[in-house]
LUMNU-973636 format. One line per 2 residues: number of its first residue (from 1); their letters; for each residue y negated, z, x of C-alpha. Coordinates in Angstrom, 2 decimals. Layout:
NUM	A	Y,Z,X; ...
This chain:
1	MT	-7.92,-24.47,22.27; -4.57,-24.36,24.06
3	DR	-1.32,-24.51,22.16; -0.21,-21.31,23.92
5	YK	-3.20,-19.29,22.77; -2.41,-19.59,19.07
7	WV	1.01,-17.99,19.63; -0.59,-15.18,21.67
9	AL	-3.04,-14.59,18.81; -0.22,-14.59,16.26
11	SN	1.95,-12.20,18.30; -0.77,-9.65,18.94
13	TT	-2.23,-9.65,15.44; 1.26,-9.37,13.95
15	LG	1.91,-6.33,16.16; -1.42,-4.88,15.03
17	ML	-0.68,-5.40,11.35; 2.84,-4.04,11.74
19	IA	1.71,-0.78,13.34; -1.16,-0.38,10.85
21	TI	1.07,-0.76,7.79; 3.98,1.24,9.20
23	NS	1.54,4.14,9.34; 0.66,3.74,5.68
25	SI	4.23,4.75,4.77; 5.66,6.62,7.78
27	VL	3.94,9.81,6.58; 5.20,9.19,3.04
29	IS	8.84,9.80,3.92; 8.04,12.48,6.53
31	LP	5.98,14.79,4.30; 8.66,17.52,4.00
33	AI	8.98,17.73,7.79; 5.18,17.63,8.27
35	FN	4.49,20.43,5.79; 7.32,22.52,7.24
37	GV	5.87,21.85,10.70; 2.44,23.19,9.72
39	DL	4.03,25.97,7.62; 2.65,24.92,4.24
41	DP	4.41,24.65,0.87; 3.08,21.43,-0.72
43	LL	4.40,22.35,-4.17; 2.20,25.43,-4.60
45	PG	-0.60,24.57,-7.08; -3.36,25.17,-4.53
47	NV	-1.71,22.83,-2.01; -1.20,19.78,-4.23
49	SY	-4.55,18.35,-3.08; -3.32,18.36,0.52
51	LL	-0.26,16.46,-0.63; -2.29,13.85,-2.54
53	WM	-4.74,13.24,0.29; -1.90,12.96,2.79
55	LM	-0.39,10.33,0.49; -3.49,8.33,-0.35
57	GY	-6.14,9.07,2.30; -5.09,6.35,4.74
59	ML	-4.72,3.68,2.05; -7.98,4.68,0.36
61	VT	-10.04,4.38,3.55; -8.56,0.99,4.46
63	AV	-9.23,-0.28,0.92; -12.87,0.79,1.10
65	LV	-13.72,-0.38,4.63; -11.91,-3.69,5.20
67	VT	-14.63,-5.86,3.65; -17.39,-4.24,5.72
69	LG	-15.34,-4.54,8.90; -14.50,-8.15,8.11
71	RL	-18.21,-8.85,7.69; -18.93,-7.17,11.04
73	GD	-16.29,-9.45,12.55; -18.09,-12.52,11.17
75	IY	-21.36,-11.32,12.74; -20.31,-9.75,16.05
77	GR	-16.94,-11.39,16.68; -13.60,-10.88,14.96
79	VR	-11.74,-10.20,18.20; -14.31,-7.58,19.27
81	IY	-13.86,-5.58,16.06; -10.09,-6.09,16.09
83	NL	-9.75,-4.85,19.70; -11.85,-1.76,18.95
85	GF	-9.56,-1.04,16.00; -6.49,-1.12,18.24
87	AI	-8.16,1.33,20.65; -9.15,3.75,17.85
89	FA	-5.67,3.59,16.41; -4.02,4.48,19.73
91	AT	-6.45,7.34,20.47; -6.09,8.98,17.05
93	SV	-2.28,8.81,17.28; -2.50,11.12,20.32
95	IL	-4.89,13.49,18.52; -2.71,13.65,15.39
97	SL	0.37,14.60,17.40; -1.53,17.53,18.99
99	DP	-2.39,19.34,15.73; -3.01,22.92,16.96
101	FT	-3.24,24.62,13.54; -0.92,25.77,10.77
103	GG	-1.39,26.23,7.05; -4.35,24.62,5.32
105	KG	-6.20,24.06,8.62; -3.23,22.17,10.01
107	AL	-3.11,19.95,6.91; -6.88,19.31,7.08
109	WL	-6.58,18.34,10.78; -3.96,15.74,9.86
111	IG	-5.88,14.44,6.83; -9.16,14.18,8.74
113	WR	-7.76,12.37,11.75; -5.67,10.13,9.51
115	VV	-8.97,9.04,7.96; -10.29,8.16,11.43
117	QA	-7.02,6.38,12.22; -7.43,4.43,8.98
119	IG	-10.78,3.12,10.26; -8.93,1.62,13.21
121	GA	-6.23,0.29,10.89; -8.88,-1.27,8.65
123	ML	-10.40,-3.04,11.68; -6.99,-4.56,12.41
125	MA	-6.32,-5.52,8.79; -9.79,-6.97,8.18
127	NS	-9.74,-9.40,11.08; -6.13,-10.34,11.87
129	AA	-5.80,-13.06,9.20; -9.19,-14.51,10.19
131	II	-8.20,-14.61,13.90; -5.00,-16.47,12.99
133	TD	-6.86,-18.87,10.69; -9.27,-19.61,13.56
135	AF	-6.43,-20.15,16.03; -4.10,-22.39,14.00
137	PA	-4.73,-25.86,12.58; -4.57,-26.23,8.81
139	AQ	-1.07,-27.77,8.87; 0.43,-24.62,10.50
141	RG	-1.58,-21.83,8.88; 0.89,-21.10,6.11
143	MA	3.69,-20.50,8.60; 1.51,-18.37,10.91
145	LG	0.02,-16.28,8.11; 3.49,-15.94,6.61
147	IN	4.81,-14.27,9.74; 1.77,-12.01,9.97
149	IV	1.58,-10.99,6.31; 5.29,-10.43,5.86
151	AA	5.34,-8.28,9.00; 2.50,-6.29,7.47
153	IA	4.22,-5.77,4.12; 7.60,-5.15,5.75
155	GS	5.87,-2.51,7.88; 5.31,-0.38,4.80
157	FI	9.08,-0.33,4.22; 10.05,-0.05,7.90
159	GL	7.87,3.07,7.98; 10.14,4.70,5.39
161	VL	13.22,4.40,7.61; 11.42,5.11,10.88
163	GG	9.67,8.16,9.43; 12.95,9.54,8.11
165	VL	14.69,9.13,11.47; 11.86,10.56,13.55
167	AE	11.16,13.47,11.19; 14.77,14.60,11.62
169	WN	14.01,15.08,15.31; 10.40,16.35,15.38
171	WR	7.57,15.86,12.89; 5.08,15.16,15.68
173	SI	7.15,12.19,16.82; 5.96,10.11,13.86
175	FW	2.59,10.03,15.63; 3.94,9.85,19.19
177	VN	5.70,6.59,18.41; 2.33,4.88,17.92
179	VP	0.99,5.82,21.34; 2.87,3.43,23.69
181	IG	2.65,0.58,21.15; -1.04,1.23,20.53
183	VA	-1.93,1.45,24.23; 0.07,-1.67,25.15
185	GT	-1.32,-3.60,22.17; -4.90,-2.60,23.02
187	IW	-4.63,-3.69,26.67; -2.93,-6.94,25.64
189	AY	-5.59,-7.66,23.01; -8.52,-7.07,25.39
191	KS	-6.92,-9.26,28.06; -5.67,-12.13,25.89
193	LR	-7.67,-12.61,22.68; -10.94,-14.50,22.47
195	DN	-13.33,-15.39,19.69; -12.83,-19.01,18.62
197	GV	-14.33,-18.68,15.15; -17.73,-19.58,13.83
199	RR	-20.18,-16.67,14.26; -23.58,-16.31,12.70
201	PG	-26.13,-13.55,13.27; -26.75,-11.51,10.15
203	KI	-27.89,-8.20,8.72; -25.69,-5.44,7.36
205	DW	-25.99,-5.00,3.61; -26.35,-1.20,3.74
207	WG	-26.99,-0.63,0.02; -24.06,-2.86,-0.86
209	NL	-21.80,-1.04,1.58; -22.89,2.37,0.30
211	TF	-22.45,1.63,-3.43; -19.14,-0.16,-2.86
213	AA	-17.65,2.62,-0.69; -18.82,5.41,-3.00
215	GL	-17.85,3.60,-6.20; -14.39,2.51,-5.10
217	TA	-13.64,5.91,-3.57; -14.68,7.70,-6.77
219	VL	-12.57,5.45,-9.02; -9.44,5.47,-6.86
221	AA	-9.64,9.21,-6.16; -10.14,10.00,-9.86
223	IT	-7.16,7.86,-10.86; -4.99,9.57,-8.27
225	YG	-6.12,13.07,-9.26; -5.44,12.16,-12.89
227	IQ	-1.75,12.82,-12.33; -2.43,16.54,-11.78
229	PY	-2.20,18.83,-14.84; -5.35,20.24,-16.40
231	GG	-6.14,22.62,-19.26; -2.61,22.86,-20.59
233	HS	-2.08,19.11,-20.49; 0.60,17.44,-18.37
235	MG	-2.07,15.23,-16.74; -5.72,15.59,-15.88
237	WT	-7.41,12.75,-17.75; -9.49,15.25,-19.77
239	NP	-10.77,16.96,-16.61; -14.59,16.54,-16.58
241	WI	-14.57,15.86,-12.83; -12.07,13.03,-13.27
243	VA	-14.03,11.57,-16.19; -17.21,11.83,-14.11
245	GL	-15.47,10.18,-11.16; -14.28,7.24,-13.27
247	AG	-17.62,6.78,-15.05; -19.77,7.34,-11.98
249	GA	-17.59,5.13,-9.82; -17.70,2.34,-12.41
251	LL	-21.51,2.56,-12.60; -21.77,2.41,-8.81
253	LV	-19.55,-0.69,-8.74; -21.76,-2.32,-11.40
255	AF	-24.81,-1.46,-9.26; -22.96,-2.97,-6.29
257	GV	-22.51,-6.23,-8.19; -26.21,-6.35,-9.05
259	IE	-27.17,-5.69,-5.43; -24.81,-8.38,-4.12
261	AK	-26.29,-10.95,-6.50; -29.81,-10.27,-5.19
263	VA	-29.60,-9.65,-1.42; -29.87,-12.55,1.01
265	EP	-26.82,-11.58,3.09; -24.39,-9.72,0.81
267	MF	-21.44,-7.72,2.05; -19.29,-9.20,-0.72
269	PL	-20.37,-12.86,-1.15; -19.90,-13.21,-4.92
271	RL	-20.22,-16.99,-4.64; -16.71,-17.02,-3.15
273	FR	-15.41,-16.15,-6.62; -16.61,-19.57,-7.77
275	IP	-13.71,-20.94,-5.73; -10.73,-20.91,-8.15
277	AF	-8.11,-20.56,-5.40; -9.94,-17.56,-3.91
279	TG	-10.34,-15.80,-7.26; -6.84,-16.53,-8.51
281	GN	-5.24,-15.61,-5.19; -6.99,-12.25,-5.02
283	AA	-6.18,-11.44,-8.65; -2.53,-12.21,-7.93
285	SL	-2.65,-10.10,-4.77; -4.02,-7.08,-6.67
287	LG	-1.45,-7.33,-9.45; 1.44,-7.90,-7.05
289	SI	0.34,-4.98,-4.86; 0.21,-2.56,-7.80
291	AR	3.68,-3.65,-8.93; 5.12,-3.42,-5.41
293	GG	3.56,0.01,-4.77; 4.97,1.35,-8.02
295	LQ	8.40,0.04,-7.11; 8.30,1.83,-3.77
297	FM	7.47,5.23,-5.28; 9.83,4.95,-8.23
299	LI	12.80,3.82,-6.13; 12.28,6.70,-3.70
301	IW	12.28,9.22,-6.57; 15.29,7.50,-8.15
303	LQ	17.26,7.71,-4.91; 16.13,11.16,-3.74
305	GI	16.11,12.92,-7.09; 19.21,11.46,-8.74
307	WL	21.43,8.96,-6.98; 21.79,10.46,-3.50
309	PL	22.51,14.04,-4.69; 25.09,12.67,-7.14
311	HG	26.78,10.96,-4.21; 27.06,14.05,-2.06
313	YD	23.85,14.08,-0.04; 21.97,17.35,0.47
315	YE	18.38,17.33,-0.74; 17.12,17.89,2.81
317	QT	18.80,14.63,3.89; 17.60,12.46,1.01
319	PL	14.27,11.27,2.53; 16.09,9.71,5.50
321	WA	18.86,8.14,3.42; 16.45,6.85,0.78
323	GI	14.76,4.82,3.52; 18.10,3.53,4.77
325	YL	19.34,2.54,1.32; 16.08,0.64,0.70
327	LP	16.64,-1.59,3.75; 17.65,-4.60,1.56
329	LT	14.08,-4.58,0.24; 12.72,-4.99,3.78
331	VG	15.35,-7.60,4.66; 14.29,-9.62,1.63
333	FL	10.67,-9.61,2.78; 11.60,-10.59,6.32
335	AA	13.90,-13.37,5.15; 11.45,-15.00,2.75
337	GP	8.11,-14.69,4.52; 8.25,-17.20,7.38
339	LS	10.37,-19.55,5.27; 7.87,-19.62,2.41
341	GF	5.02,-20.07,4.87; 6.72,-23.10,6.42
343	LS	7.59,-24.63,3.05; 4.10,-24.02,1.65
345	DR	2.62,-25.94,4.59; 4.72,-28.94,3.54
347	FG	4.75,-28.74,-0.25; 1.69,-26.65,-1.15
349	PR	1.33,-22.89,-1.63; 0.96,-22.47,-5.40
351	PF	4.57,-23.01,-6.55; 5.91,-20.57,-3.94
353	AA	3.27,-17.90,-4.64; 3.89,-18.08,-8.40
355	GG	7.66,-18.36,-7.98; 7.74,-15.25,-5.79
357	LL	6.03,-13.10,-8.40; 8.26,-14.45,-11.16
359	LM	11.31,-13.55,-9.06; 9.90,-10.05,-8.60
361	SA	9.43,-9.73,-12.38; 12.98,-10.93,-13.00
363	SF	14.36,-8.31,-10.58; 12.36,-5.58,-12.37
365	AA	13.89,-6.73,-15.65; 17.38,-6.61,-14.14
367	LL	16.76,-3.10,-12.76; 16.07,-1.97,-16.33
369	LV	19.68,-2.82,-17.16; 21.08,-0.77,-14.26
371	PT	22.23,2.78,-15.12; 20.62,5.66,-13.26
373	NF	23.92,6.32,-11.46; 24.32,2.70,-10.39
375	HY	26.78,0.80,-8.23; 25.01,0.39,-4.90
377	GV	26.05,-3.25,-4.39; 24.27,-4.30,-7.59
379	FA	21.22,-2.18,-6.73; 21.05,-3.58,-3.18
381	LL	21.17,-7.17,-4.47; 18.37,-6.55,-6.98
383	VF	16.03,-4.85,-4.51; 16.79,-7.62,-1.99
385	LN	15.72,-10.19,-4.60; 12.61,-8.14,-5.30
387	GF	11.77,-8.10,-1.61; 12.56,-11.81,-1.31
389	GG	10.18,-12.53,-4.18; 7.47,-10.45,-2.53
391	GL	7.93,-12.29,0.76; 7.98,-15.64,-1.02
393	FS	4.63,-14.79,-2.63; 2.70,-13.17,0.22
395	AP	2.39,-15.92,2.83; 1.43,-18.82,0.50
397	NT	-0.98,-16.58,-1.40; -2.74,-15.55,1.82
399	AL	-2.88,-19.15,3.06; -4.30,-20.19,-0.32
401	IM	-7.08,-17.59,-0.08; -7.95,-18.06,3.58
403	SS	-7.95,-21.88,3.49; -10.21,-21.97,0.44
405	VP	-13.29,-20.45,2.11; -15.83,-21.80,4.63
407	AH	-14.94,-21.10,8.25; -17.90,-18.78,8.90
409	LR	-16.83,-16.47,6.04; -13.18,-16.07,7.03
411	GV	-13.69,-12.53,8.31; -15.23,-11.24,5.10
413	AS	-12.72,-13.23,3.03; -9.88,-11.61,4.98
415	GM	-11.45,-8.20,4.32; -11.84,-8.95,0.60
417	RA	-8.20,-10.01,0.41; -7.12,-6.80,2.16
419	TF	-9.32,-4.73,-0.18; -7.56,-6.06,-3.26
421	QN	-4.15,-5.52,-1.66; -4.86,-1.98,-0.40
423	AG	-6.66,-0.93,-3.58; -3.58,-2.04,-5.50
425	MV	-1.39,0.29,-3.43; -3.70,3.26,-4.12
427	LS	-3.95,2.37,-7.81; -0.16,2.25,-8.02
429	IG	0.02,5.97,-7.14; -2.12,6.94,-10.11
431	VF	-0.95,4.29,-12.56; 2.81,4.56,-12.04
433	FS	2.96,8.33,-11.64; 0.88,8.66,-14.82
435	LM	3.23,6.35,-16.71; 6.28,8.15,-15.37
437	VA	4.83,11.54,-16.32; 4.02,10.18,-19.79
439	GL	7.59,8.93,-20.15; 9.05,12.24,-18.96
441	SG	6.78,14.42,-21.11; 8.57,13.44,-24.30
443	SL	12.13,14.35,-23.31; 12.15,16.39,-20.08
445	PS	10.92,19.75,-21.50; 13.62,20.00,-24.18
447	TL	16.30,18.75,-21.76; 15.32,21.34,-19.15
449	DS	15.11,24.14,-21.72; 18.57,23.55,-23.18
451	GL	20.17,22.89,-19.79; 18.83,26.09,-18.22
453	TA	19.64,28.39,-21.16; 23.18,26.98,-21.23
455	QG	23.63,28.40,-17.72; 22.37,31.85,-18.62
457	VP	18.73,31.56,-17.61; 16.69,33.95,-19.84
459	PE	15.10,31.98,-22.72; 11.56,33.02,-21.79
461	AA	12.01,31.88,-18.18; 13.71,28.66,-19.27
463	HT	10.90,27.91,-21.72; 8.25,28.64,-19.10
465	IA	9.89,26.30,-16.58; 10.43,23.61,-19.21
467	SL	6.74,23.81,-20.10; 5.61,23.13,-16.52
469	PP	3.99,19.72,-15.92; 6.61,17.06,-15.10
471	VG	4.60,16.01,-12.05; 5.89,19.13,-10.24
473	TL	9.47,18.04,-10.84; 8.63,14.52,-9.64
475	FA	6.96,15.78,-6.46; 9.91,18.04,-5.72
477	AF	12.32,15.11,-6.00; 9.94,12.89,-4.03
479	LG	9.77,15.38,-1.15; 13.48,16.05,-0.93
481	YN	13.42,19.57,-2.38; 16.02,20.93,-4.78
483	PI	13.78,21.07,-7.88; 15.79,23.65,-9.84
485	QE	16.00,25.98,-6.85; 12.24,25.64,-6.32
487	LL	11.42,26.13,-10.02; 13.69,29.14,-10.64
489	GP	13.05,30.93,-7.37; 15.21,33.62,-5.76
491	QI	14.37,36.34,-8.31; 15.78,34.55,-11.37
493	LG	18.70,33.06,-9.44; 19.56,36.50,-8.07
495	QL	19.91,37.92,-11.61; 22.41,35.28,-12.72
497	PP	26.20,35.35,-12.26; 27.04,33.70,-8.91
499	AN	28.95,30.87,-10.61; 25.96,30.01,-12.83
501	AA	23.51,30.18,-9.90; 25.79,27.89,-7.89
503	TL	25.99,25.43,-10.78; 22.22,25.36,-11.22
505	TD	21.52,24.69,-7.53; 24.34,22.32,-6.70
507	RQ	23.82,18.58,-6.21; 25.11,17.65,-9.68
509	FF	23.10,19.75,-12.13; 19.56,18.43,-11.69
511	PD	20.46,14.72,-11.40; 22.57,14.93,-14.57
513	LI	19.75,16.80,-16.32; 16.94,14.41,-15.41
515	AG	18.78,11.08,-15.53; 18.03,10.38,-19.21
517	PF	14.34,11.41,-19.21; 13.78,9.65,-15.88
519	HD	15.17,6.41,-17.26; 12.79,6.71,-20.22
521	GL	9.87,6.85,-17.79; 11.33,4.09,-15.65
523	VV	11.44,1.71,-18.61; 7.67,2.13,-19.12
525	VF	6.94,1.69,-15.41; 9.08,-1.40,-14.88
527	WL	7.82,-3.13,-18.03; 4.28,-2.83,-16.74
529	AI	5.43,-4.21,-13.37; 7.04,-7.16,-15.17
531	VM	3.83,-7.95,-17.04; 1.77,-7.67,-13.84
533	GI	4.11,-10.06,-12.03; 3.86,-12.66,-14.79
535	LG	0.07,-12.41,-14.95; -0.11,-12.64,-11.16
537	AA	2.05,-15.77,-11.20; -0.33,-17.35,-13.72
539	AS	-3.31,-16.43,-11.51; -1.59,-18.04,-8.51
541	MV	-1.43,-21.38,-10.30; -5.20,-21.55,-10.97
543	SP	-6.59,-24.68,-9.35; -9.83,-26.71,-9.69
545	RT	-9.80,-29.97,-11.62; -12.02,-31.52,-9.00
547	QP	-12.68,-30.68,-5.39; -15.74,-28.39,-5.20
549	AT	-18.38,-28.58,-2.51; -17.03,-25.43,-0.86
551	DL	-13.71,-27.22,-0.31; -15.61,-29.96,1.54
553	VT	-17.08,-27.31,3.84; -13.63,-25.86,4.38
555	RE	-12.18,-29.31,5.09; -14.85,-29.93,7.73
557	SE	-13.90,-26.68,9.49; -10.24,-27.71,9.31
559	LI	-11.06,-31.03,10.97; -12.78,-29.10,13.76
561	DE	-9.61,-27.00,14.11; -7.39,-30.06,14.22
563	LG	-9.55,-31.71,16.90; -9.32,-28.54,18.96
565	VQ	-13.08,-28.02,19.25; -14.13,-24.62,17.91
567	PL	-17.82,-23.71,18.39; -18.32,-20.39,20.14
569	TP	-22.01,-20.13,19.25; -23.76,-20.02,15.89
571	IP	-24.24,-23.35,14.16; -27.96,-24.24,13.95
573	AS	-29.37,-24.20,10.45; -30.17,-27.89,10.63
575	AE	-26.51,-28.65,11.29; -24.91,-26.50,8.63
577	PS	-22.45,-28.51,6.53; -23.89,-27.06,3.32
579	RR	-27.28,-28.58,4.17; -25.75,-32.02,4.58
581	D	-23.81,-32.07,1.26
């Protein structure tokens, strides 16, 4: 293996991960422009499902498919699956930008093709870390994976800024931007990458794939739909369909575990969980991903619904400026990632992985002390530290996971790692929105009722609006709408004195009204994030007392890497390291 090739592999896979994760968030910040472009009001009750699937569809599909696609990479070649993913991603970007419909059909076109695009993104995510691990010797893997993983995580925040900028010009441009990058990356990948990893023929575990995909989809979809109101309740946890989704999904996942323990070639090799570093690293990745996803959503609502309007920004401009004001978060990731990867190669990954999550928890605790109308310098420093902690954690944690498994299982291990990370992002939508709604439910109705009646809104109308589920108010703020204007509508506003109507719809009224209740919800959300960070740090420090046999297998593959002799053909059964232990 040439020294040049490993840098080509790192560059291309980092580009692939960057474009895949940018697209997980670029739609997030562009939703107002997208729904205006297809002439659909996302806040109407019948359209909330479109909004939720636009938010979670891409992340849900990648969470479900990455393990299967990593396994296919182990069998048929990681580069082959990765290259196909780049091609699918580029092609679907063109199709998405050509949406010919409006209304519900236009939204379904985007949701459906985003699902197909997510298949390509999952192919990239499932195999990039394995390709890098194959290409780099053990002494440099932390640095290489650090660059790749931090680019991937930073992509989710870069997408916020990029989506805001492009949506200001044309909503279709958020898909156009992928086309030249996707085409160039695909051609480059097909010309430059080659399979250097250990490949072994195998069978696809169809029953395992089916039960895993159906079970995880049911659970994650039910949790996400749980934030919608049902039967007079502010959330939908009593909805029979949601209960059935949670119970049925859990049963399918139990069946999946039974199947995996019995089949000869499982999709999800449960024996990998006997490796403490693999188990602890994935547990930490899941917890850290949930905490980070919750931070992203809560900070966007905080900025768009309260802080930016208070500081003179129109609601229509808040999605763009929320992305810009969150840049310190991205800078923190970019600053810490390669550095922590380099240091973990020299001093070991565990202290940096655990230290990163503890720093994230400390920044969450400090954000609890910040008033809702904060000084931006303090806020920027705290989100930078949060991003720095996330970057400090990600590279060593990935190196810890990927270096703990046998070489021939790196593809599936990479997919399993991505599953925990992506599932955490989807879970964060349901978990943190539910907690925020629970926090708002206690104080927001009375605050809205008194604030509206004080400005002359008829008591019946004020009470009706105050009784609406808080999730509608959150979505309005999240999408850059003026919530009071949307809730009152032109009929009620037209009946009020002009001065009162102007007061109700200006940039000051709603932020002042919601600041207290929002902070109540924020306290609940951030405390959970703090606990998750601490538990994740503890999981990162899990290590075996003695070196297990699987580590000996891994060490043999590392020696092969270091000697520069990677087998391109399957290892005969008589020569398998596990048979010689």
